[in-house]
PALONU-991427 format. One record per residue (C-alpha): x, y, z. Coordinates in steps of 0.001 Angstrom, whole numbers, plus 524288, in hexadecimal, padded with zeros to 5 digits. Each point is the difference from the previous one (the first is absolute). Layout:
<sites>
+-------+-------+-------+
!     u !     v !     w !
+-------+-------+-------+
!     X !     Y !     Z !
...
+-------+-------+-------+
</sites>
This chain:
<sites>
+-------+-------+-------+
!     u !     v !     w !
+-------+-------+-------+
! 9FEEA ! 8F5D0 ! 2ECD3 !
! 7F1BA ! 7FFA7 ! 7FBF7 !
! 7F63D ! 7FA8A ! 809B8 !
! 7FD6A ! 7F170 ! 7FF32 !
! 7F231 ! 7FAA4 ! 8014A !
! 7FCDE ! 7F27F ! 80518 !
! 7F3CB ! 7F7D2 ! 800AE !
! 7FA29 ! 7FF81 ! 80D90 !
! 80104 ! 7F164 ! 801F5 !
! 7F7DC ! 7F8B7 ! 7F601 !
! 7F6F6 ! 80B8E ! 7FDD5 !
! 800A0 ! 8089C ! 7F405 !
! 80253 ! 80C2E ! 80828 !
! 80CAE ! 806F5 ! 7FCC3 !
! 8065C ! 80626 ! 80BEE !
! 80C5F ! 8081C ! 7FFF0 !
! 80BBD ! 7F8BA ! 80583 !
! 801E8 ! 80B72 ! 8093E !
! 7F447 ! 805D0 ! 806FB !
! 7FE11 ! 80A8A ! 80A3E !
! 7F9C2 ! 7FE85 ! 80D5A !
! 7FA39 ! 80917 ! 80A35 !
! 80410 ! 7F8A0 ! 80C4E !
! 806BA ! 80926 ! 809C2 !
! 80155 ! 80AD4 ! 7F5D6 !
! 7F228 ! 8050D ! 7FD9C !
! 7F5FC ! 80502 ! 809AA !
! 804A3 ! 80DB5 ! 80340 !
! 7F89E ! 80A0A ! 7F805 !
! 80B12 ! 80996 ! 80231 !
! 8085F ! 7F73A ! 7F76B !
! 7F626 ! 7FE41 ! 7F511 !
! 80841 ! 807E3 ! 7F66C !
! 80BBC ! 7F759 ! 8029A !
! 7F799 ! 7F3D7 ! 7FEF4 !
! 7FAB2 ! 804B2 ! 7F300 !
! 80DB4 ! 802A3 ! 7FAFF !
! 803F2 ! 7F235 ! 803DD !
! 7F43F ! 7FA0C ! 7F92A !
! 80296 ! 807FF ! 7F3C9 !
! 80E49 ! 7FBCD ! 7FFC2 !
! 7FBC2 ! 7F1DB ! 80137 !
! 7F551 ! 80141 ! 7F5BB !
! 80908 ! 806E6 ! 7F66A !
! 809BD ! 7F4DE ! 801D9 !
! 7F595 ! 7F644 ! 7FBD7 !
! 7FADC ! 7FBC9 ! 80D54 !
! 7F1BF ! 7FC48 ! 7FE5B !
! 7FCF1 ! 7FA29 ! 80D6D !
! 7FDC6 ! 80824 ! 80C41 !
! 7FE2B ! 7F830 ! 80C70 !
! 7F7FB ! 8040B ! 80BDA !
! 7F807 ! 7FAA1 ! 80B5E !
! 7F524 ! 803D9 ! 80944 !
! 8096C ! 7FEDA ! 80B5C !
! 80A2F ! 80975 ! 7FACE !
! 7FEFD ! 80C52 ! 80850 !
! 7F23C ! 7FBA8 ! 803D7 !
! 7FADD ! 8020D ! 7F247 !
! 8068F ! 80D30 ! 7FDF5 !
! 80A0E ! 7FA28 ! 7F6AC !
! 7F4E7 ! 7FC2C ! 7F6F3 !
! 7F9DE ! 80D74 ! 800F7 !
! 80CDB ! 80689 ! 7FC5F !
! 8024C ! 7F6B7 ! 7F4AA !
! 7F20A ! 801E8 ! 7FB65 !
! 801C7 ! 80EBA ! 7FFC8 !
! 80C89 ! 7FE70 ! 7F841 !
! 7FA0A ! 7F6AB ! 7F625 !
! 7F4DC ! 80976 ! 7FE0A !
! 8094A ! 80B90 ! 7FE7E !
! 808F3 ! 7F96D ! 7F626 !
! 7F4E6 ! 7FCE9 ! 7F6C5 !
! 8068A ! 7F360 ! 7FBCC !
! 7F785 ! 7F6F9 ! 7F7D2 !
! 7FA17 ! 7F5B9 ! 808E3 !
! 8043E ! 7F50D ! 7F70A !
! 80E35 ! 8045E ! 800D0 !
! 80216 ! 7FC59 ! 80E4E !
! 7FC7D ! 7F5CF ! 80A20 !
! 7FC70 ! 80353 ! 80DED !
! 7FE42 ! 7F6D2 ! 80B79 !
! 7FAA2 ! 7FF89 ! 80DA6 !
! 80127 ! 7F5F3 ! 80AC7 !
! 7F622 ! 7FBD7 ! 80A29 !
! 80225 ! 7FABA ! 80DAE !
! 8056E ! 80A12 ! 8098A !
! 7F4F4 ! 809C7 ! 7FEC3 !
! 800D0 ! 80E9D ! 7FDED !
! 7F746 ! 808B0 ! 8083C !
! 7FD02 ! 7F6AE ! 80B1E !
! 803E9 ! 7F326 ! 80628 !
! 7F2B3 ! 7FA97 ! 803CB !
! 7FCCE ! 7F18C ! 7FE32 !
! 7FAA7 ! 80201 ! 7F23F !
! 80965 ! 80AD9 ! 7FC12 !
! 80B8E ! 7F6DB ! 7FE89 !
! 80246 ! 7F25C ! 7FAB6 !
! 7FB21 ! 7F8DA ! 7F3FE !
! 7F191 ! 7FDEA ! 802A9 !
! 7F6DF ! 8026B ! 7F48F !
! 7FB3C ! 80C45 ! 806E7 !
! 80D6E ! 80605 ! 8018C !
! 8053E ! 7FB98 ! 7F2C3 !
! 7F479 ! 80661 ! 7F904 !
! 7FF56 ! 80C4D ! 80843 !
! 80EB4 ! 801EC ! 7FF77 !
! 7FF8D ! 7FEF2 ! 7F130 !
! 7F58F ! 80A7D ! 7FF1C !
! 807C2 ! 808C6 ! 80928 !
! 80C85 ! 7FE1C ! 7F838 !
! 7F909 ! 8035F ! 7F353 !
! 7FB41 ! 80C95 ! 80638 !
! 80D46 ! 803A8 ! 80589 !
! 80756 ! 7FCD0 ! 7F379 !
! 7F587 ! 80691 ! 7F7AD !
! 7FF25 ! 7F4BC ! 7F65E !
! 7F4BE ! 7F79B ! 7FB37 !
! 80727 ! 7F31E ! 801EB !
! 80C42 ! 7FA4B ! 80613 !
! 80937 ! 7F920 ! 7F6AF !
! 805A0 ! 7F7D9 ! 80B11 !
! 7FA03 ! 7FD28 ! 80D4D !
! 807D4 ! 7F88F ! 80A2C !
! 7FCC5 ! 7F8EE ! 80C85 !
! 80A95 ! 806BF ! 807DB !
! 801C8 ! 7F4AF ! 80987 !
! 7F90B ! 7F300 ! 8025D !
! 7F487 ! 800D9 ! 80957 !
! 7FEF7 ! 7F47A ! 8096A !
! 7F273 ! 804B6 ! 80446 !
! 7F9EA ! 7FF2F ! 7F26A !
! 7FE5D ! 7F3C8 ! 7F7B1 !
! 80812 ! 8017B ! 7F3A3 !
! 7F3EC ! 7FBD3 ! 7F85B !
! 7F8BB ! 80C32 ! 80487 !
! 80B0A ! 808C9 ! 7FB7D !
! 80105 ! 7F951 ! 7F2C1 !
! 7F15C ! 801BF ! 7FDC5 !
! 800DD ! 80E6B ! 803AA !
! 80B54 ! 8026D ! 7F6BA !
! 7F931 ! 7F888 ! 7F52E !
! 7F3CB ! 80847 ! 801AC !
! 807B7 ! 80CC9 ! 7FF8B !
! 80651 ! 7FBAD ! 7F34C !
! 7F2E6 ! 7FBFA ! 7FA35 !
! 7FADD ! 80D7E ! 8039B !
! 80B56 ! 806B0 ! 7F8FC !
! 80550 ! 80665 ! 80C4E !
! 80C87 ! 7F7DE ! 7FFED !
! 80751 ! 7FA1C ! 7F472 !
! 80982 ! 7F6B8 ! 806CB !
! 80126 ! 7FBC5 ! 80E17 !
! 80B2C ! 7FA34 ! 80775 !
! 806A4 ! 7FE5D ! 80D0D !
! 80B3D ! 805BB ! 807C1 !
! 8085C ! 7F827 ! 8095B !
! 7F73D ! 7F412 ! 7FF44 !
! 80640 ! 7F2AA ! 800F2 !
! 800FA ! 7F793 ! 7F3EE !
! 7F651 ! 7F691 ! 80637 !
! 7F623 ! 80ADF ! 80236 !
! 80167 ! 804DB ! 7F1FB !
! 7FE48 ! 7F234 ! 7FAC9 !
! 7F3F1 ! 7FE00 ! 80872 !
! 7F9B2 ! 80C7F ! 7FAFD !
! 80307 ! 7FC45 ! 7F1F6 !
! 7FAEC ! 7F241 ! 801C9 !
! 7F322 ! 804D6 ! 805AF !
! 7FE6C ! 809AC ! 7F4E3 !
! 80250 ! 7F56A ! 7F5E9 !
! 7F68B ! 7F695 ! 8068A !
! 7F511 ! 80A0C ! 7FFC2 !
! 803B7 ! 80692 ! 7F32A !
! 80369 ! 80CAA ! 806AE !
! 80B0A ! 8095F ! 7FCE4 !
! 80BDF ! 7FC67 ! 807FC !
! 80BE7 ! 807E9 ! 80405 !
! 808ED ! 8052A ! 7F556 !
! 80B59 ! 8056E ! 807E5 !
! 8072D ! 7FFF9 ! 80CFA !
! 80760 ! 80B8A ! 805C8 !
! 80B22 ! 7FAB8 ! 80851 !
! 80C59 ! 8060A ! 80541 !
! 80BBF ! 7FC68 ! 7F797 !
! 80DF6 ! 804B5 ! 800A0 !
! 80DDB ! 7FAFE ! 801E3 !
! 7FD5C ! 7FE7F ! 80E9B !
! 7F298 ! 7F9AA ! 7FE73 !
! 80081 ! 7F527 ! 7F5F5 !
! 7FB32 ! 7F347 ! 805BC !
! 7F150 ! 801DB ! 7FF93 !
! 7FFD1 ! 80596 ! 7F244 !
! 80966 ! 7F643 ! 7FA16 !
! 7FC40 ! 7F3B3 ! 80770 !
! 7F29A ! 80086 ! 80677 !
! 7F90F ! 8068C ! 7F4A2 !
! 80603 ! 7F74A ! 7F590 !
! 7F3E9 ! 7F726 ! 7FEDA !
! 7F698 ! 80B49 ! 7FD2D !
! 807B4 ! 8068A ! 7F527 !
! 7FC4C ! 7F618 ! 7F579 !
! 7F349 ! 7FB24 ! 805D6 !
! 7F81B ! 8085E ! 801DF !
! 8098A ! 8092B ! 7F94B !
! 800E6 ! 80AA8 ! 80A31 !
! 806E2 ! 80CA6 ! 7FC4B !
! 8078F ! 80816 ! 809E7 !
! 8012A ! 80E6F ! 80323 !
! 80AFF ! 7FFEA ! 809E2 !
! 80288 ! 80A11 ! 80A98 !
! 80BC9 ! 804D8 ! 807C3 !
! 80A66 ! 7FCE7 ! 7F5B1 !
! 809BF ! 807E1 ! 80817 !
! 7FC39 ! 7F9E5 ! 80D1F !
! 7FB3B ! 80D0E ! 80568 !
! 80C38 ! 8068E ! 7FAB4 !
! 809ED ! 7F6CC ! 80629 !
! 804D3 ! 7FB5C ! 7F2B6 !
! 8036C ! 80DDB ! 7FBDB !
! 80B57 ! 7FFE8 ! 80992 !
! 7FBE9 ! 80CD7 ! 80640 !
! 7FE5B ! 7F991 ! 80D4D !
! 80D61 ! 7F982 ! 8004D !
! 80538 ! 80A43 ! 80978 !
! 7F394 ! 8027A ! 807AC !
! 7F292 ! 805EA ! 7FE04 !
! 8005B ! 80D86 ! 7F997 !
! 7F6EE ! 80A47 ! 8058B !
! 7F3A2 ! 80113 ! 7F7E6 !
! 801D1 ! 7F2CD ! 7F960 !
! 7F51B ! 7F5FD ! 7FF60 !
! 80545 ! 7F813 ! 80B5F !
! 80161 ! 80C8E ! 807CF !
! 7F1D6 ! 803C0 ! 7FD46 !
! 7FA3C ! 7F256 ! 8008C !
! 806A7 ! 7FA0D ! 80BD4 !
! 7F75A ! 7F3E6 ! 7FF51 !
! 80745 ! 7FC09 ! 7F39B !
! 80CD0 ! 7FEF9 ! 80738 !
! 8068D ! 7F342 ! 8036D !
! 80B14 ! 7FDA6 ! 8095F !
! 80A3A ! 807A7 ! 7F884 !
! 80AB5 ! 7FF49 ! 80A37 !
! 802B2 ! 7F170 ! 800BD !
! 809B9 ! 7F73F ! 7F922 !
! 7F5F2 ! 7FBD6 ! 7F5DA !
! 7FE5F ! 80E0F ! 7FBA3 !
! 80EBD ! 801F0 ! 7FF38 !
! 800F3 ! 7F430 ! 7F711 !
! 7F50F ! 8055C ! 7F7A8 !
! 80699 ! 80D4B ! 7FF02 !
! 80C32 ! 7F967 ! 7FAC3 !
! 7F7A6 ! 7F970 ! 7F5B6 !
! 7F97D ! 80CE8 ! 7FCB0 !
! 80D52 ! 80615 ! 7FDC0 !
! 802EF ! 7F511 ! 7F66F !
! 7F2CB ! 8023A ! 7F984 !
! 803FC ! 80E28 ! 7FE17 !
! 80CD7 ! 7FBBB ! 7FA06 !
! 7F8E3 ! 7F773 ! 7F61C !
! 7F6FD ! 80B5D ! 7FCB6 !
! 80BCD ! 808CB ! 7FDEC !
! 8061D ! 7F5F6 ! 7F6F7 !
! 7F396 ! 80009 ! 7F7DF !
! 7FEB9 ! 80EC6 ! 8006C !
! 7F25A ! 80003 ! 8061C !
! 7FA90 ! 804E1 ! 80D0A !
! 80019 ! 7F5EA ! 80AD8 !
! 7F14E ! 80163 ! 8019C !
! 7FDD1 ! 7FDAA ! 7F178 !
! 80844 ! 7F3B5 ! 80096 !
! 7F80F ! 7FA73 ! 80B56 !
! 7F344 ! 802E8 ! 7F8E8 !
! 8058D ! 7FAE9 ! 7F330 !
! 8031E ! 7F31E ! 806BF !
! 7F182 ! 7FEAA ! 80345 !
! 7FC74 ! 802A5 ! 7F1D8 !
! 808A9 ! 7F4D7 ! 7FB5B !
! 7F6B8 ! 7F64B ! 80646 !
! 7F62D ! 7FC51 ! 7F557 !
! 7F5BB ! 7FD83 ! 80A92 !
! 7FFC0 ! 80E94 ! 80310 !
! 7F568 ! 80729 ! 7F879 !
! 802F2 ! 80D67 ! 805B1 !
! 808B7 ! 805BF ! 80A92 !
! 7F970 ! 80AB9 ! 807DF !
! 808AB ! 80BC9 ! 8026B !
! 7FE47 ! 809BC ! 80AF2 !
! 80673 ! 80D54 ! 800A1 !
! 7FEE8 ! 80CEA ! 80710 !
! 808C4 ! 80826 ! 7F712 !
! 800E7 ! 80112 ! 7F11E !
! 80EB9 ! 7FCF6 ! 7FF6C !
! 7FD9C ! 7F3A5 ! 807EF !
! 7F562 ! 7FB63 ! 7F6AE !
! 80809 ! 80335 ! 7F3E5 !
! 80B3E ! 7F824 ! 8057A !
! 7F73B ! 7F45E ! 802E7 !
! 7FA23 ! 8008D ! 7F25A !
! 80DA2 ! 7FCAD ! 7FAEC !
! 7FD5B ! 7F226 ! 804C8 !
! 7FC86 ! 7FBC9 ! 7F233 !
! 80D86 ! 8042B ! 7FB66 !
! 805F7 ! 7F911 ! 80BA1 !
! 7F85D ! 7F38D ! 7FD23 !
! 80542 ! 80009 ! 7F216 !
! 80DCA ! 7FFAB ! 80595 !
! 7FD6D ! 7F489 ! 8091C !
! 80536 ! 7F4A9 ! 7F818 !
! 8015D ! 7F230 ! 80528 !
! 80D00 ! 80323 ! 80688 !
! 7FB0A ! 80C19 ! 806FF !
! 7F388 ! 7F921 ! 80437 !
! 807F7 ! 7F4CE ! 80592 !
! 80812 ! 809BC ! 807DB !
! 7F3D6 ! 8067A ! 8056D !
! 7F973 ! 7F314 ! 80324 !
! 80C37 ! 7FB6A ! 8070D !
! 800F2 ! 80CCF ! 8077F !
! 7F1ED ! 7FF07 ! 804CB !
! 7FC0E ! 7F19F ! 7FF0D !
! 7F22D ! 7FB59 ! 80258 !
! 7FD43 ! 800CA ! 80E80 !
! 80AA4 ! 809C9 ! 80334 !
! 7FBA7 ! 80A12 ! 809F1 !
! 7F244 ! 7FA9D ! 80153 !
! 801F1 ! 7FC86 ! 80E34 !
! 80274 ! 80E7A ! 8026F !
! 7F56B ! 809CF ! 7FD06 !
! 806D0 ! 80744 ! 7F507 !
+-------+-------+-------+
</sites>
């Protein structure tokens, strides 16, 4: 199926329904050829948004992506690239992290250098900063946009109240407010996206670029019988939850049923889980992550999977993983 493009919230920016992110997959220069192959596969499939952040591999993920973008020679107006500010890259000093004007501006300049671009299409506040007044951050983002260094700014994992406050301040002072939020959204993490954020979708019209559609791989079913050597949860032990208790056993049974539904539809289980995310009209783009070309190609079938999710199938999936299921456990 051809790529679908959606407006990013109420903006005129067209973003591919499926995008590709650098979290946990970029940063090792020894893998730059594989990373380039992955980006080319995504781009050839119609993906036009590549997501990154200063905190990914301490800035190295942006350097690797910048080298790839330069090597491909793609027209700058044919893709979107993002960065995020909060966690810092090279250091963790008091002004090297957070959302102060100083760090927001300096982090933007550093990201431009690492990504080898003249401007960022999207620039996110990676987390809320309790040490910085939201007004200061809004002013800094507004100034970067006025200077042409950023086109759209947004937030990631902010509360709906915090997003509304930033938008309200921007409106009061005729500044440019946030355009998008980047939250986690998948069958195991539904409540915040579907309930808390509901008031900010229409006013101010926030778009969403969602992450972890496979819940760190749990929704693929590959962890039903344990953690395979070399898998993400094997490499990134901090992502693990308690996967030995009764709650996990119940979830595994549900994942088996998810696989059965995918088999009925003739699509990969991972594509079905991602396709479910795409069925939500509040989703502007779902960010994919992959370490191997076959994995990415399989996940790109999510558009085909979404086309097969009719009202009956969606009801089955929603009943299998209702809002709030699993959110007490960290998976």
